Structure formats: C-alpha cells, structure tokens
All heavy atoms as an XYZ file, in Angstrom:
760
protein
N       8.969      5.927      6.647
C       8.741      4.968      5.566
C       9.110      5.572      4.218
O       9.723      4.947      3.413
C       7.295      4.500      5.627
C       6.999      3.495      4.542
S       5.314      2.965      4.681
C       5.554      1.262      4.426
N       8.749      6.771      3.960
C       8.996      7.413      2.702
C       9.972      8.554      2.912
O       9.635      9.579      3.503
C       7.690      7.959      2.101
C       7.742      8.106      0.634
C       7.591      7.031     -0.224
C       7.954      9.364      0.054
C       7.662      7.167     -1.581
C       8.004      9.497     -1.298
C       7.829      8.398     -2.127
O       7.888      8.564     -3.488
N      11.219      8.383      2.542
C      12.256      9.299      2.844
C      12.632     10.122      1.636
O      12.983      9.616      0.590
C      13.486      8.567      3.353
C      13.205      7.699      4.535
N      13.039      8.213      5.789
C      12.985      6.372      4.630
C      12.767      7.224      6.627
N      12.733      6.097      5.952
N      12.607     11.413      1.785
C      12.996     12.357      0.728
C      14.274     13.087      1.067
O      14.764     13.886      0.297
C      11.890     13.381      0.497
C      10.946     12.996     -0.627
C       9.739     12.439     -0.329
C      11.308     13.242     -1.932
C       8.878     12.096     -1.364
C      10.454     12.874     -2.956
C       9.240     12.336     -2.642
O       8.358     12.018     -3.644
N      14.809     12.885      2.227
C      15.956     13.667      2.638
C      15.551     14.951      3.297
O      14.395     15.292      3.396
N      16.509     15.732      3.704
C      16.209     16.934      4.470
C      15.785     18.085      3.572
O      15.099     19.006      4.045
C      17.457     17.341      5.269
C      17.860     16.323      6.288
N      17.059     16.021      7.370
C      18.909     15.510      6.369
C      17.645     15.071      8.079
N      18.759     14.745      7.506
N      16.140     18.108      2.318
C      15.848     19.262      1.470
C      14.635     19.087      0.600
O      14.249     20.004     -0.090
C      17.090     19.523      0.565
C      18.326     19.783      1.345
N      18.493     20.922      2.125
C      19.436     19.045      1.516
C      19.673     20.890      2.698
N      20.283     19.741      2.348
N      13.987     17.944      0.658
C      12.827     17.683     -0.188
C      11.594     17.525      0.712
O      11.685     17.033      1.801
C      13.023     16.431     -1.003
C      14.135     16.555     -2.006
N      15.452     16.374     -1.672
C      14.103     16.869     -3.301
C      16.168     16.556     -2.728
N      15.397     16.870     -3.727
N      10.470     17.916      0.164
C       9.229     17.762      0.879
C       8.350     16.747      0.117
O       8.453     16.566     -1.056
C       8.490     19.075      0.984
C       9.229     20.060      1.824
C       8.375     21.269      2.033
N       9.075     22.128      2.957
C       8.548     23.197      3.503
N       7.308     23.542      3.200
N       9.237     23.942      4.345
N       7.428     16.124      0.866
C       6.476     15.243      0.251
C       5.534     16.069     -0.635
O       5.235     17.239     -0.291
C       5.672     14.508      1.314
C       6.444     13.561      2.206
C       5.532     13.011      3.270
C       7.049     12.446      1.411
N       5.046     15.525     -1.724
C       4.129     16.263     -2.549
C       2.861     16.634     -1.757
O       2.436     15.918     -0.866
C       3.782     15.316     -3.692
C       4.752     14.226     -3.619
C       5.322     14.206     -2.236
N       2.249     17.723     -2.130
C       1.038     18.206     -1.475
C      -0.164     17.716     -2.272
O      -0.196     17.875     -3.525
C       1.064     19.751     -1.399
S      -0.491     20.506     -0.929
N      -1.179     17.190     -1.608
C      -2.370     16.687     -2.316
C      -3.071     17.804     -3.026
O      -3.470     17.642     -4.194
C      -3.296     16.006     -1.323
C      -4.610     15.451     -1.915
C      -4.375     14.455     -3.021
C      -5.443     14.823     -0.813
N      -3.181     18.990     -2.413
C      -3.887     20.099     -3.059
C      -3.056     20.767     -4.142
O      -3.561     21.199     -5.151
C      -4.279     21.134     -1.991
C      -5.411     20.657     -1.125
C      -5.849     21.741     -0.154
N      -6.142     21.069      1.115
C      -5.797     21.478      2.258
N      -5.105     22.562      2.428
N      -6.125     20.786      3.353
N      -1.726     20.888     -3.897
C      -0.859     21.605     -4.841
C      -0.430     20.737     -6.019
O      -0.375     21.251     -7.144
C       0.396     22.058     -4.130
S       0.106     23.079     -2.664
N      -0.183     19.490     -5.763
C       0.334     18.553     -6.796
C      -0.388     17.200     -6.679
O       0.205     16.209     -6.288
C       1.840     18.360     -6.643
C       2.611     19.631     -6.647
N       2.818     20.339     -7.816
C       3.193     20.324     -5.664
C       3.527     21.444     -7.534
N       3.791     21.447     -6.232
N      -1.669     17.158     -6.999
C      -2.449     15.943     -6.784
C      -1.891     14.715     -7.531
O      -1.901     13.619     -6.974
C      -3.866     16.280     -7.212
C      -3.719     17.501     -8.068
C      -2.491     18.209     -7.590
N      -1.433     14.890     -8.767
C      -0.947     13.742     -9.504
C       0.301     13.154     -8.866
O       0.456     11.942     -8.722
C      -0.670     14.123    -10.969
C      -1.905     14.521    -11.703
N      -2.911     13.631    -12.012
C      -2.328     15.714    -12.162
C      -3.903     14.252    -12.616
N      -3.565     15.512    -12.742
N       1.217     13.997     -8.432
C       2.450     13.575     -7.776
C       2.131     12.885     -6.435
O       2.725     11.874     -6.073
C       3.395     14.729     -7.505
O       3.820     15.302     -8.727
N       1.174     13.475     -5.724
C       0.785     12.913     -4.432
C       0.180     11.505     -4.607
O       0.540     10.581     -3.895
C      -0.200     13.842     -3.754
C      -0.501     13.438     -2.328
C       0.360     13.837     -1.289
C      -1.610     12.665     -1.970
C       0.110     13.484      0.040
C      -1.871     12.321     -0.654
C      -0.992     12.720      0.333
O      -1.243     12.370      1.651
N      -0.705     11.349     -5.592
C      -1.319     10.038     -5.828
C      -0.287      9.041     -6.269
O      -0.310      7.884     -5.834
C      -2.454     10.168     -6.887
C      -3.581     11.096     -6.375
C      -3.001      8.794     -7.273
C      -4.194     10.698     -5.072
N       0.669      9.451     -7.106
C       1.762      8.544     -7.532
C       2.588      8.122     -6.306
O       2.994      6.969     -6.207
C       2.663      9.195     -8.579
C       2.054      9.100     -9.967
C       3.089      9.407    -11.036
N       3.699     10.744    -10.880
C       3.214     11.838    -11.404
N       2.136     11.818    -12.118
N       3.857     12.985    -11.217
N       2.839      9.066     -5.390
C       3.601      8.734     -4.183
C       2.822      7.697     -3.368
O       3.407      6.703     -2.899
C       3.835      9.995     -3.345
C       4.558      9.688     -2.059
S       4.388     10.966     -0.783
C       2.689     10.790     -0.299
N       1.522      7.915     -3.168
C       0.730      6.953     -2.408
C       0.709      5.608     -3.089
O       0.862      4.563     -2.436
C      -0.706      7.509     -2.196
C      -1.591      6.464     -1.519
C      -0.671      8.786     -1.376
N       0.588      5.580     -4.404
C       0.617      4.311     -5.134
C       1.954      3.613     -4.890
O       1.985      2.416     -4.637
C       0.427      4.561     -6.611
C       0.449      3.296     -7.452
C       0.189      3.545     -8.927
O      -0.312      4.588     -9.304
N       0.511      2.584     -9.746
N       3.048      4.342     -4.985
C       4.355      3.763     -4.726
C       4.466      3.193     -3.301
O       4.987      2.094     -3.108
C       5.441      4.841     -4.967
C       6.843      4.380     -4.626
N       7.526      3.491     -5.422
C       7.622      4.630     -3.567
C       8.706      3.270     -4.878
N       8.763      3.926     -3.738
N       3.939      3.924     -2.341
C       3.997      3.442     -0.960
C       3.137      2.175     -0.775
O       3.532      1.267     -0.043
C       3.536      4.547     -0.010
C       4.502      5.726      0.107
C       3.848      6.858      0.898
C       5.817      5.306      0.737
N       1.987      2.138     -1.438
C       1.154      0.922     -1.385
C       1.918     -0.241     -2.003
O       1.891     -1.361     -1.441
C      -0.195      1.175     -2.096
C      -1.063      2.129     -1.263
C      -0.923     -0.160     -2.307
C      -2.342      2.563     -1.938
N       2.580     -0.030     -3.099
C       3.373     -1.091     -3.730
C       4.438     -1.609     -2.791
O       4.713     -2.796     -2.749
C       3.924     -0.606     -5.072
C       2.901     -0.405     -6.129
C       3.363      0.355     -7.330
O       4.547      0.796     -7.372
O       2.566      0.501     -8.287
N       5.061     -0.704     -2.029
C       6.063     -1.115     -1.052
C       5.391     -1.949      0.039
O       5.981     -2.956      0.509
C       6.762      0.094     -0.456
C       7.690      0.753     -1.479
C       8.436      1.904     -0.936
N       9.342      1.483      0.135
C      10.087      2.307      0.834
N      10.059      3.598      0.584
N      10.909      1.866      1.797
N       4.218     -1.584      0.465
C       3.509     -2.386      1.456
C       3.193     -3.777      0.908
O       3.298     -4.774      1.643
C       2.185     -1.687      1.850
S       2.372     -0.170      2.800
N       2.817     -3.847     -0.338
C       2.532     -5.148     -0.965
C       3.773     -6.039     -0.958
O       3.710     -7.237     -0.734
C       1.991     -4.966     -2.387
C       0.628     -4.268     -2.501
C       0.300     -4.000     -3.995
C      -0.460     -5.050     -1.809
N       4.932     -5.422     -1.257
C       6.191     -6.175     -1.223
C       6.492     -6.732      0.129
O       7.168     -7.778      0.272
C       7.318     -5.319     -1.737
C       7.300     -4.962     -3.202
C       8.429     -3.956     -3.513
C       7.479     -6.186     -4.069
N       5.956     -6.052      1.165
C       6.166     -6.515      2.528
C       5.037     -7.423      3.022
O       4.951     -7.756      4.214
C       6.266     -5.290      3.474
C       7.482     -4.427      3.214
C       7.391     -3.105      4.017
C       8.780     -5.159      3.562
N       4.159     -7.805      2.078
C       3.025     -8.731      2.356
C       2.087     -8.210      3.424
O       1.602     -8.937      4.243
C       3.533    -10.110      2.747
C       4.460    -10.699      1.744
N       4.017    -11.186      0.521
C       5.804    -10.837      1.712
C       5.049    -11.580     -0.189
N       6.144    -11.398      0.519
N       1.851     -6.897      3.385
C       0.967     -6.259      4.352
C      -0.466     -6.342      3.869
O      -0.733     -6.287      2.671
C       1.367     -4.801      4.572
C       2.748     -4.615      5.174
S       3.338     -2.920      5.164
C       2.336     -2.232      6.484
N      -1.395     -6.418      4.761
C      -2.808     -6.381      4.451
C      -3.174     -4.927      4.130
O      -2.409     -3.995      4.404
C      -3.680     -6.871      5.598
O      -3.616     -5.941      6.693
N      -4.382     -4.739      3.612
C      -4.855     -3.378      3.314
C      -4.868     -2.525      4.587
O      -4.387     -1.394      4.588
C      -6.218     -3.411      2.676
C      -6.685     -2.032      2.259
C      -8.127     -2.041      1.864
N      -8.910     -2.254      3.087
C     -10.222     -2.396      3.107
N     -10.908     -2.373      2.002
N     -10.855     -2.560      4.256
N      -5.390     -3.098      5.667
C      -5.488     -2.347      6.911
C      -4.109     -1.988      7.490
O      -3.892     -0.889      7.974
C      -6.311     -3.102      7.942
C      -7.779     -3.220      7.551
O      -8.240     -2.428      6.688
O      -8.471     -4.102      8.115
N      -3.185     -2.911      7.388
C      -1.810     -2.658      7.842
C      -1.181     -1.529      7.004
O      -0.501     -0.660      7.535
C      -0.957     -3.907      7.735
C      -1.315     -4.971      8.715
C      -0.600     -6.276      8.453
O      -0.376     -6.646      7.270
N      -0.232     -6.994      9.488
N      -1.444     -1.559      5.723
C      -0.914     -0.554      4.819
C      -1.504      0.824      5.159
O      -0.762      1.833      5.216
C      -1.211     -0.932      3.365
S      -0.590      0.225      2.143
N      -2.820      0.883      5.346
C      -3.448      2.154      5.676
C      -2.851      2.735      6.969
O      -2.530      3.924      7.036
C      -4.984      1.923      5.843
C      -5.643      3.136      6.457
C      -5.601      1.625      4.495
N      -2.679      1.884      7.953
C      -2.124      2.337      9.220
C      -0.651      2.808      9.082
O      -0.247      3.805      9.644
C      -2.218      1.234     10.291
C      -3.620      0.990     10.763
C      -3.685     -0.167     11.732
C      -5.129     -0.480     12.096
N      -5.242     -1.656     12.929
N       0.125      2.040      8.315
C       1.536      2.390      8.127
C       1.676      3.729      7.404
O       2.511      4.542      7.761
C       2.259      1.267      7.365
N       0.882      3.924      6.355
C       1.001      5.193      5.589
C       0.503      6.357      6.414
O       1.092      7.438      6.347
C       0.232      5.099      4.281
C       1.042      4.599      3.066
C       1.623      3.234      3.274
C       0.221      4.649      1.828
N      -0.493      6.158      7.244
C      -0.966      7.228      8.096
C       0.127      7.595      9.127
O       0.392      8.753      9.359
C      -2.252      6.836      8.812
N       0.746      6.591      9.702
C       1.735      6.802     10.744
C       3.070      7.345     10.192
O       3.612      8.305     10.761
C       2.007      5.520     11.506
C       3.034      5.633     12.613
C       3.187      4.320     13.348
C       4.274      4.468     14.430
N       4.430      3.207     15.137
N       3.565      6.743      9.147
C       4.927      7.055      8.677
C       4.991      8.091      7.570
O       6.056      8.678      7.357
C       5.628      5.773      8.236
C       5.764      4.762      9.312
N       6.623      4.961     10.401
C       5.126      3.587      9.521
C       6.516      3.895     11.207
N       5.613      3.055     10.697
N       3.909      8.293      6.833
C       3.953      9.246      5.730
C       2.841     10.271      5.840
O       2.652     11.083      4.925
C       3.845      8.516      4.374
N       2.069     10.235      6.917
C       0.968     11.206      7.157
C      -0.025     11.218      5.995
O      -0.523     12.289      5.625
C       1.523     12.598      7.418
O       2.377     12.586      8.532
N      -0.304     10.071      5.431
C      -1.325      9.946      4.366
C      -2.652      9.672      5.002
O      -2.760      8.707      5.796
C      -0.948      8.847      3.347
C      -2.032      8.695      2.307
C       0.397      9.148      2.717
N      -3.639     10.478      4.714
C      -4.985     10.286      5.287
C      -5.511      8.909      4.874
O      -5.414      8.536      3.674
C      -5.922     11.368      4.810
C      -7.194     11.414      5.562
N      -8.232     10.579      5.289
C      -7.582     12.189      6.611
C      -9.235     10.817      6.091
N      -8.866     11.821      6.945
N      -6.082      8.117      5.774
C      -6.560      6.796      5.443
C      -7.529      6.744      4.244
O      -7.457      5.818      3.441
C      -7.274      6.348      6.726
C      -6.512      7.058      7.796
C      -6.188      8.410      7.221
N      -8.370      7.756      4.113
C      -9.309      7.756      2.956
C      -8.559      7.850      1.642
O      -8.970      7.210      0.657
C     -10.276      8.922      3.086
C     -11.392      8.991      2.059
C     -12.214      7.704      2.029
C     -12.286     10.187      2.295
N      -7.466      8.565      1.602
C      -6.667      8.667      0.378
C      -6.047      7.324      0.065
O      -6.115      6.823     -1.082
C      -5.585      9.765      0.494
C      -4.658      9.730     -0.705
C      -6.179     11.127      0.706
N      -5.470      6.684      1.053
C      -4.857      5.336      0.862
C      -5.931      4.339      0.384
O      -5.671      3.607     -0.552
C      -4.195      4.827      2.154
O      -3.224      5.764      2.566
C      -3.535      3.491      1.903
N      -7.080      4.346      1.041
C      -8.129      3.407      0.630
C      -8.619      3.662     -0.787
O      -8.886      2.725     -1.543
C      -9.324      3.512      1.595
C      -9.075      2.938      2.997
C     -10.205      3.349      3.921
C      -8.914      1.442      2.935
N      -8.714      4.920     -1.183
C      -9.133      5.270     -2.534
C      -8.130      4.796     -3.569
O      -8.514      4.157     -4.592
C      -9.394      6.793     -2.678
O     -10.372      7.174     -1.695
C      -9.849      7.156     -4.049
N      -6.879      5.062     -3.324
C      -5.833      4.656     -4.283
C      -5.767      3.117     -4.287
O      -5.661      2.488     -5.375
C      -4.452      5.268     -3.919
C      -3.362      4.722     -4.807
C      -4.525      6.779     -4.010
N      -5.871      2.468     -3.133
C      -5.838      0.988     -3.070
C      -7.009      0.427     -3.918
O      -6.811     -0.498     -4.663
C      -5.959      0.573     -1.616
C      -5.910     -0.934     -1.404
C      -6.889     -1.843     -1.723
C      -4.834     -1.697     -0.850
N      -6.504     -3.118     -1.367
C      -5.221     -3.051     -0.864
C      -3.585     -1.326     -0.361
C      -4.423     -4.067     -0.373
C      -2.766     -2.352      0.140
C      -3.175     -3.693      0.116
N      -8.206      1.001     -3.741
C      -9.376      0.519     -4.454
C      -9.166      0.642     -5.978
O      -9.481     -0.276     -6.723
C     -10.599      1.316     -4.034
C     -11.901      0.736     -4.539
C     -13.131      1.496     -4.034
N     -13.123      1.665     -2.574
C     -13.023      2.825     -1.930
N     -12.913      3.941     -2.601
N     -13.030      2.854     -0.600
N      -8.586      1.754     -6.411
C      -8.312      1.931     -7.861
C      -7.316      0.901     -8.364
O      -7.484      0.337     -9.434
C      -7.827      3.350     -8.128
C      -8.911      4.411     -7.995
C     -10.046      4.239     -8.985
O      -9.785      3.931    -10.170
O     -11.217      4.360     -8.590
N      -6.242      0.687     -7.583
C      -5.234     -0.285     -7.966
C      -5.870     -1.700     -8.034
O      -5.609     -2.464     -8.964
C      -4.081     -0.307     -6.970
C      -3.132      0.878     -7.009
C      -2.182      0.804     -5.828
C      -2.367      0.890     -8.334
N      -6.755     -1.982     -7.089
C      -7.399     -3.274     -7.057
C      -8.308     -3.469     -8.287
O      -8.331     -4.560     -8.844
C      -8.180     -3.424     -5.752
C      -8.657     -4.814     -5.477
C      -9.282     -4.898     -4.078
O      -9.124     -4.023     -3.227
N      -9.987     -5.983     -3.824
N      -9.020     -2.440     -8.657
C      -9.890     -2.515     -9.840
C      -9.080     -2.697    -11.133
O      -9.507     -3.415    -12.037
C     -10.772     -1.292     -9.946
C     -11.868     -1.254     -8.887
C     -12.695      0.025     -8.937
O     -12.426      0.932     -9.707
N     -13.727      0.103     -8.101
N      -7.943     -2.054    -11.208
C      -7.110     -2.136    -12.407
C      -6.315     -3.442    -12.470
O      -5.854     -3.794    -13.545
C      -6.139     -0.975    -12.458
C      -6.800      0.383    -12.638
C      -5.838      1.527    -12.521
O      -4.596      1.288    -12.383
O      -6.303      2.682    -12.537
N      -6.136     -4.128    -11.344
C      -5.298     -5.308    -11.264
C      -5.991     -6.436    -10.512
O      -5.482     -6.968     -9.546
C      -3.958     -4.956    -10.567
C      -3.247     -3.860    -11.244
O      -2.634     -4.042    -12.282
N      -3.316     -2.652    -10.702
N      -7.202     -6.771    -10.940
C      -8.048     -7.734    -10.193
C      -7.347     -9.078     -9.983
O      -7.375     -9.613     -8.875
C      -9.355     -7.944    -10.937
C     -10.291     -6.778    -10.827
C     -11.609     -7.097    -11.542
N     -12.438     -5.887    -11.720
C     -13.215     -5.382    -10.809
N     -13.303     -5.977     -9.642
N     -13.919     -4.291    -11.032
N      -6.739     -9.615    -11.030
C      -6.101    -10.915    -10.906
C      -4.946    -10.907     -9.920
O      -4.778    -11.814     -9.111
C      -5.631    -11.427    -12.264
C      -6.778    -11.791    -13.205
C      -6.298    -12.261    -14.546
O      -5.181    -12.829    -14.630
O      -7.050    -12.110    -15.528
N      -4.154     -9.856     -9.998
C      -3.011     -9.711     -9.064
C      -3.521     -9.691     -7.591
O      -3.020    -10.406     -6.764
C      -2.200     -8.455     -9.340
C      -1.229     -8.177     -8.232
C      -0.014     -8.856     -8.171
C      -1.522     -7.261     -7.245
C       0.890     -8.604     -7.130
C      -0.642     -7.014     -6.195
C       0.562     -7.683     -6.128
N      -4.500     -8.876     -7.346
C      -5.000     -8.758     -5.975
C      -5.687    -10.014     -5.496
O      -5.549    -10.369     -4.300
C      -5.902     -7.523     -5.818
C      -5.112     -6.267     -5.559
C      -4.715     -5.458     -6.640
C      -4.760     -5.880     -4.284
C      -3.996     -4.306     -6.416
C      -4.049     -4.730     -4.064
C      -3.651     -3.945     -5.123
N      -6.347    -10.738     -6.390
C      -6.953    -11.994     -5.977
C      -5.826    -12.968     -5.533
O      -5.937    -13.584     -4.448
C      -7.760    -12.597     -7.154
C      -8.362    -13.905     -6.805
N      -9.452    -14.052     -5.965
C      -7.977    -15.182     -7.188
C      -9.734    -15.355     -5.868
N      -8.871    -16.031     -6.571
N      -4.795    -13.057     -6.310
C      -3.661    -13.934     -5.936
C      -2.964    -13.427     -4.693
O      -2.562    -14.215     -3.841
C      -2.691    -14.016     -7.123
N      -2.821    -12.123     -4.582
C      -2.149    -11.505     -3.448
C      -2.903    -11.821     -2.162
O      -2.318    -12.274     -1.162
C      -2.001    -10.001     -3.629
C      -1.335     -9.320     -2.457
C       0.035     -9.402     -2.305
C      -2.097     -8.612     -1.529
C       0.648     -8.777     -1.206
C      -1.455     -8.009     -0.439
C      -0.094     -8.106     -0.278
O       0.520     -7.491      0.779
N      -4.220    -11.587     -2.169
C      -5.008    -11.855     -0.956
C      -4.964    -13.325     -0.577
O      -4.926    -13.684      0.586
C      -6.464    -11.371     -1.159
C      -6.606     -9.879     -1.204
C      -7.412     -9.288     -2.162
C      -5.884     -9.043     -0.346
C      -7.543     -7.916     -2.228
C      -6.003     -7.708     -0.423
C      -6.844     -7.093     -1.373
N      -4.972    -14.184     -1.570
C      -4.884    -15.627     -1.340
C      -3.531    -15.962     -0.721
O      -3.470    -16.747      0.267
C      -5.075    -16.416     -2.630
C      -4.977    -17.904     -2.432
N      -5.914    -18.633     -1.779
C      -3.988    -18.750     -2.757
C      -5.562    -19.901     -1.763
N      -4.378    -19.976     -2.329
N      -2.481    -15.316     -1.185
C      -1.114    -15.639     -0.674
C      -0.884    -15.148      0.743
O      -0.060    -15.693      1.458
C      -0.041    -15.105     -1.624
O       0.034    -13.705     -1.530
N      -1.554    -14.055      1.126
C      -1.328    -13.546      2.511
C      -2.378    -14.041      3.498
O      -2.291    -13.679      4.664
C      -1.249    -12.017      2.547
C      -2.590    -11.376      2.182
C      -0.114    -11.462      1.671
C      -2.661     -9.857      2.481
N      -3.303    -14.834      3.056
C      -4.369    -15.292      3.967
C      -3.725    -16.298      4.975
O      -2.835    -17.023      4.621
C      -5.475    -15.997      3.221
O      -5.080    -17.271      2.734
N      -4.216    -16.285      6.220
C      -3.665    -17.191      7.232
C      -3.767    -18.647      6.833
O      -2.899    -19.423      7.140
C      -4.519    -16.873      8.458
C      -5.099    -15.541      8.248
C      -5.229    -15.398      6.756
N      -4.832    -18.998      6.120
C      -5.000    -20.366      5.698
C      -3.869    -20.801      4.782
O      -3.322    -21.869      4.894
C      -6.372    -20.511      4.983
C      -6.779    -21.890      4.666
C      -8.198    -21.941      4.161
N      -8.699    -20.582      3.868
C      -9.483    -20.296      2.834
N      -9.874    -21.193      2.047
N      -9.871    -19.057      2.619
N      -3.512    -19.926      3.796
C      -2.421    -20.214      2.894
C      -1.106    -20.311      3.659
O      -0.312    -21.197      3.392
C      -2.324    -19.127      1.810
C      -1.158    -19.346      0.887
N      -1.163    -20.280     -0.077
C       0.043    -18.711      0.797
C       0.000    -20.254     -0.733
N       0.715    -19.282     -0.208
N      -0.884    -19.413      4.591
C       0.351    -19.387      5.392
C       0.507    -20.703      6.131
O       1.566    -21.298      6.160
C       0.343    -18.210      6.344
C       1.644    -18.077      7.110
C       2.800    -17.683      6.501
C       1.664    -18.341      8.482
C       3.989    -17.546      7.219
C       2.812    -18.217      9.185
C       4.007    -17.843      8.565
N      -0.592    -21.176      6.752
C      -0.560    -22.431      7.472
C      -0.245    -23.612      6.573
O       0.585    -24.450      6.903
C      -1.935    -22.676      8.178
O      -2.190    -21.553      9.035
C      -1.906    -23.923      9.011
N      -0.794    -23.620      5.368
C      -0.550    -24.751      4.459
C       0.888    -24.708      3.950
O       1.500    -25.769      3.718
C      -1.522    -24.722      3.268
O      -1.325    -23.581      2.477
N       1.470    -23.529      3.804
C       2.860    -23.411      3.397
C       3.762    -23.928      4.503
O       4.696    -24.675      4.269
C       3.239    -21.943      3.063
C       4.739    -21.779      2.910
C       2.540    -21.519      1.788
N       3.463    -23.621      5.752
C       4.232    -24.089      6.904
C       4.168    -25.617      7.036
O       5.137    -26.264      7.353
C       3.788    -23.436      8.195
C       4.166    -21.977      8.362
C       3.595    -21.482      9.693
C       5.663    -21.770      8.359
N       2.973    -26.154      6.749
C       2.829    -27.607      6.899
C       3.605    -28.350      5.831
O       4.029    -29.465      6.008
C       1.324    -27.995      6.803
C       0.523    -27.528      8.016
C      -0.965    -27.693      7.841
O      -1.401    -28.016      6.734
O      -1.693    -27.472      8.815
N       3.838    -27.692      4.670
C       4.605    -28.334      3.597
C       6.101    -28.320      3.855
O       6.845    -29.018      3.150
N       6.572    -27.574      4.836
C       8.014    -27.505      5.111
C       8.510    -28.729      5.847
O       7.880    -29.354      6.589
C       8.328    -26.250      5.930
S       8.053    -24.752      5.009
C-alpha cells in the first residue's frame, strides 16, 4: 500500500516519530479516499504497511477530533443506509 521503492525505508516510530505519524496520517487519508471504514483502514495499514493498530487508531482519533464535521459527513456517506438510498435514486 505504501511504496517507497527499493532504496527507501519506512520511517521508524522510535527514530522519527513525526515522520512516522505523518506517514500514518497520509495512509489514513488514502483509505478515506477509498471510502474505507475505520476498521478496514486499521486492517489495511497493519497488513500492507505494518502499522500497529493502536497507532492507526490513535492517529485516526486525532484526525477525527480536528475534523469533526468532515468525519460526520464521511461516516454518513459510507453508511449502508446512505448507500442503499443512493442506489434507489439511480
């Protein structure tokens, strides 16, 4: 999911915490663009970028607190109820 090429390494949480958190934030934003739920995002980052779920949840929570209106609209847009109503309108 997060490709740096063969010569680059992912930032280290202990060595470069700010870079690591920015990377996780960027990956969460990519998950949002793919309309993934929080749980789907946590699983994807753990599997594809080896990000510990607690780190993803912590960064997600901070993003949610800083962007309450966005996340309210986002959760509404990905809810199954909204999806069904969109399909019925087609």
